[in-house]
C-alpha positions in Angstrom: 69.3 51.6 92.2 66.9 52.8 89.8 64.1 50.8 88.0 65.9 51.1 84.2 63.1 50.5 81.6 63.9 49.3 77.7 62.3 52.3 75.3 64.2 51.9 71.6 65.6 49.2 69.6 67.1 48.9 66.4 68.9 46.2 64.1 70.4 46.2 60.5 70.5 43.2 58.6 73.1 40.7 59.1 75.3 40.2 55.8 78.3 40.7 54.1 77.8 44.4 53.6 80.6 45.9 51.3 78.8 49.5 50.6 78.2 50.0 54.4 81.4 50.9 57.1 81.7 50.2 60.5 79.5 53.9 61.3 77.3 53.5 58.5 75.7 50.5 59.9 76.8 51.1 63.7 74.5 54.7 62.5 71.6 52.7 61.0 70.8 50.9 64.4 71.6 53.8 66.9 69.3 55.8 65.0 66.8 53.2 64.6 66.3 52.4 68.3 66.0 56.4 69.5 63.6 56.4 66.4 61.6 53.5 68.0 62.6 55.1 71.9 60.7 58.4 70.1 63.8 60.6 72.1 65.8 62.9 70.2 69.7 63.2 72.1 70.8 60.8 74.8 73.3 61.3 77.6 75.9 58.6 76.9 76.3 56.8 74.5 78.1 53.1 74.8 79.8 51.5 71.8 80.2 47.5 71.5 83.3 46.0 70.1 85.7 43.8 69.5 87.8 44.3 66.7 88.0 47.6 64.5 91.2 48.7 65.4 92.6 45.7 63.5 90.1 45.0 61.3 88.7 48.5 60.4 91.4 50.1 61.3 89.3 52.2 63.5 89.8 53.0 67.7 87.5 55.9 69.7 84.6 54.3 68.8 82.5 56.8 70.9 83.4 59.7 69.2 83.1 58.0 66.4 79.9 57.5 65.8 78.6 60.1 68.2 80.0 62.0 65.7 78.2 60.2 62.8 74.3 60.2 64.8 74.4 63.8 65.8 75.2 63.5 69.2 78.1 65.5 69.5 79.5 66.3 72.9 77.8 63.7 74.9 79.9 60.8 77.3 80.6 58.6 74.3 82.8 55.2 75.1 84.0 52.3 73.4 83.8 48.7 75.6 85.9 45.5 74.3 85.1 42.6 76.1 85.8 39.7 73.2 82.7 38.4 72.3 80.9 39.5 75.5 81.9 43.4 74.0 77.9 43.9 73.8 76.5 42.6 76.9 79.5 44.0 78.4 78.1 48.2 77.2 74.9 47.7 77.4 75.5 46.0 81.8 78.3 49.8 82.3 74.8 51.8 80.3 72.7 50.4 83.4 74.9 50.8 85.6 75.1 54.8 85.2 71.9 55.3 84.5 71.1 52.8 87.2 73.0 54.8 89.6 71.2 58.3 88.7 74.6 60.4 86.9 72.5 59.6 83.5 68.9 59.6 82.5 68.6 58.4 78.3 72.1 56.4 77.7 71.9 54.7 73.8 73.4 50.9 73.8 75.2 49.6 70.0 76.7 46.8 69.6 79.1 46.7 65.7 80.9 45.0 63.9 82.6 44.8 60.7 84.2 41.5 59.8 83.9 40.3 56.3 86.3 42.9 54.8 89.6 41.0 56.2 91.5 38.0 54.9 89.5 35.3 56.7 92.8 34.3 58.4 92.8 37.6 59.4 89.7 37.6 61.7 90.5 34.2 63.3 93.6 36.0 64.1 91.8 38.1 66.0 89.4 35.7 67.8 92.1 33.6 68.7 93.2 37.5 70.8 90.0 36.5 72.7 92.2 33.7 74.7 95.7 33.3 76.5 98.0 34.9 74.0 100.8 33.7 76.2 99.8 29.8 76.6 97.3 29.6 73.8 97.2 31.3 71.1 101.3 31.8 71.2 100.8 27.2 71.0 98.5 28.2 67.5 95.2 27.0 68.5 92.9 28.6 67.3 89.3 29.8 68.6 87.6 27.3 67.3 90.1 24.4 67.6 89.6 24.9 71.8 86.5 24.9 71.4 86.6 21.4 69.5 89.4 20.9 72.7 86.4 20.7 75.0 83.8 19.3 73.4 85.9 16.1 72.6 86.1 16.0 76.5 82.4 16.4 77.5 81.4 13.8 74.8 84.1 11.7 76.0 83.6 12.1 79.8 79.5 12.2 79.8 79.1 9.7 76.7 77.5 11.4 74.0 78.6 11.4 69.9 78.4 14.0 67.6 75.0 13.9 66.1 73.6 15.0 69.9 74.5 18.3 69.2 72.8 18.2 66.5 68.8 19.9 67.5 71.2 22.8 68.4 71.6 23.5 64.7 68.9 22.2 63.8 66.4 25.0 65.8 68.3 28.0 65.4 68.2 27.2 61.9 64.4 26.8 62.0 64.2 29.9 64.1 66.5 32.2 61.7 63.7 31.2 58.8 61.1 33.6 59.7 63.9 36.4 60.8 64.8 39.1 58.4 68.0 40.2 59.2 69.4 37.3 59.5 72.5 35.5 58.2 71.4 32.7 57.4 67.8 32.1 57.1 67.0 28.4 55.5 66.2 25.7 57.2 68.4 22.8 57.9 67.5 18.8 58.5 70.0 16.3 60.2 71.3 15.1 57.3 72.4 18.3 56.5 73.9 18.8 59.8 75.8 15.1 59.7 77.3 15.6 56.2 78.6 19.5 56.8 82.2 19.4 56.4 84.6 18.8 59.6 86.0 21.8 60.6 87.9 20.7 63.7 87.0 17.4 64.8 84.6 17.0 66.6 83.2 20.6 65.0 81.9 20.9 61.3 80.4 23.7 59.7 76.6 23.3 61.5 78.3 23.0 65.1 79.8 26.8 64.5 78.2 30.1 64.0 78.7 32.4 61.2 80.6 35.9 61.2 79.0 39.0 59.4 79.0 42.5 59.4 75.7 44.2 61.2 74.8 46.4 64.6 72.3 46.2 66.9 71.2 49.3 69.6 68.9 49.8 72.7 67.9 53.0 74.1 67.3 52.7 78.0 66.3 55.2 80.2 64.7 55.3 83.8 61.0 53.9 84.6 60.4 56.9 85.8 60.6 58.2 82.6 58.3 55.9 80.7 55.4 58.7 81.4 57.1 61.1 79.5 56.7 58.7 76.5 53.7 57.5 74.1 52.2 54.6 75.6 53.8 51.0 74.8 54.3 47.6 76.7 56.5 48.6 79.2 60.1 46.2 79.0 62.3 46.0 82.3 65.9 45.0 83.0 65.0 43.0 85.9 68.2 41.3 86.2 72.0 41.8 85.6 74.9 39.8 86.3 79.0 39.6 85.4 81.6 36.5 86.2 84.9 35.8 85.0 87.2 33.4 85.2 90.8 32.1 84.1 91.3 33.2 80.3 92.9 29.7 79.7 90.7 27.2 79.3 93.4 24.4 81.2 94.0 27.1 84.0 90.2 25.8 85.0 89.5 22.8 87.6 86.4 22.3 85.9 87.2 22.7 82.1 83.2 21.6 81.6 82.1 23.6 83.5 81.2 27.5 83.1 81.6 28.8 86.2 82.1 32.4 84.8 78.0 31.7 83.1 76.8 29.6 86.6 78.0 32.9 88.8 76.4 35.4 86.1 73.0 33.2 85.9 72.9 33.9 89.9 74.0 37.2 90.0 70.9 37.9 87.7 68.3 35.5 89.1 69.2 37.3 92.7 68.9 40.4 91.5 65.8 40.0 89.2 63.8 37.9 92.7 63.5 34.8 89.4 64.4 31.4 89.4 65.5 29.2 86.4 61.9 27.6 86.4 60.6 31.7 85.9 62.7 31.9 81.9 60.1 31.9 79.2 62.8 32.2 76.8 67.1 32.1 77.1 68.9 33.5 73.9 71.9 31.9 74.5 75.5 32.4 72.9 75.8 29.5 70.5 78.4 30.3 69.0 79.4 26.5 68.9 77.1 23.8 69.7 79.3 22.9 72.8 78.9 26.5 73.9 74.9 26.0 73.7 75.4 22.3 75.9 77.0 24.2 78.8 75.2 27.5 78.9 71.7 26.0 79.8 74.0 23.4 82.4 75.6 26.6 84.0 72.2 28.8 83.5 70.4 26.2 85.7 68.4 24.0 83.1 70.0 21.0 82.7 72.9 18.4 85.3 76.0 18.9 84.2 76.8 16.8 81.2 73.0 16.9 80.4 72.9 19.9 77.9 72.2 17.5 74.6 69.4 16.1 76.3 67.0 18.9 76.0 67.5 19.4 72.3 67.4 15.6 71.9 63.8 16.0 74.3 62.8 18.8 72.2 62.2 20.9 74.7 64.2 23.9 73.6 61.4 24.8 70.9 59.4 27.7 70.8 56.8 25.7 71.8 59.0 23.9 74.1 59.7 23.9 78.1 63.2 26.5 77.6 62.9 27.7 74.8 66.6 29.3 73.2 67.9 31.2 70.0 64.6 32.0 69.6 65.6 34.0 66.5 68.5 32.1 64.9 71.4 32.6 68.1 75.1 33.5 66.9 74.7 30.0 64.5 71.9 31.0 62.2 71.2 34.8 62.7 74.9 35.4 63.0 77.6 36.3 65.2 79.0 40.1 64.4 81.1 39.4 68.2 81.5 42.8 69.4 77.0 43.4 68.3 76.1 40.1 69.1 75.1 40.8 73.1 73.1 43.9 72.0 71.1 41.8 69.7 69.8 39.2 72.2 68.6 42.2 74.5 66.9 43.3 71.4 65.4 39.6 70.7 64.7 39.8 74.2 62.5 42.5 74.1 61.0 41.3 71.1 59.8 38.6 72.3 58.2 40.3 75.5 56.9 43.1 73.4 55.2 40.0 71.5 57.1 41.3 68.4 58.8 38.1 67.4 56.7 36.6 64.3 56.7 33.3 62.9 58.8 32.5 66.6 57.0 34.5 68.9 57.0 32.3 72.6 53.3 32.6 73.5 52.9 34.0 76.6 56.4 35.4 77.0 56.7 37.1 80.1 60.2 37.5 81.3 63.7 36.8 79.1 66.8 35.6 79.6 70.1 36.7 77.5 73.6 35.5 78.1 76.8 36.9 76.2 79.9 35.2 76.6 83.8 36.6 75.5 86.5 34.5 75.0 85.8 30.7 75.5 84.1 31.4 79.3 86.6 33.5 80.6 84.3 36.7 79.8 79.8 36.3 80.4 77.2 38.4 81.0 73.3 38.0 81.8 70.7 39.4 81.7 67.2 39.2 82.6 64.6 41.5 81.0 60.2 41.2 82.6 57.4 43.1 80.6 55.0 44.9 82.8 
């Protein structure tokens, strides 16, 4: 496989964009990434999106967006794997360019969620669960995570307030991110008094949805000699794994096996270990998922994920900074776009462009994107050369 560099990034604010369509958002991020890369055309377009068919009544996003941004006739496709659709699109592009079948690929993650009633979005999110054995029983996506969190607290003896540092950290970092959905810092008091959604998950344990798009351009490293000089960011590792779609079918419901396996693949490909990672863009759709991801990726022992937050190890100056631009919790979670936002944020850190939350001397960053309740998990490791 050829060595691959990320040569351009772009993103939109995450908000309720009533005046912008799905393709407006995707186009803005895509063109920004192409301008950043210094390219005018691409050989392939990979679009990550989960729910455009239902929320926006639009499929065929490959052709839809290629036409809009002026790269008509290119190889373009829409990739869906629930909330990990963005990372899945990035991985598909990586394989295409790495194999030599393409030279330059554009990845766009986009989701427009706020035009639809909340009940419809909740129903669509539930399609990431098992339709026969979970969704058909009336279990929402939040309820599934609440069941996991309840069992975790029972099994390991944690109390609800022990998860507060995950949300506090995310909001503190989002306060410095101009594109974040929720850019206000919060306190432990704010966390504890937040309305309960599905016990023990309250409003501050749950990520915020929104409309947004992020994009990256990748190319083989040898192409860099034809582009203006800048910090070289390479894709060092990539891994992907699946688990049972239904949580109850897992032998270990409190262990994200797909996260562990995809992280191990990425570590092996990159030739690094958890000790080498300078920052981790974790998929904190719910605070319990942040804890489980940290454990599965090798940063904490089973059942000890909350300890990292309580000991101050997840902050910008901590042992393993996470959600450095706000994470899903505060930057926002336009589901199909999230995985690409994570890649953009890692690139910003490695370039030294993460104003206000810059991790000092960051050289290696990791992003992990989760689909479903841990059923499809994709991990990428990037490095500054």
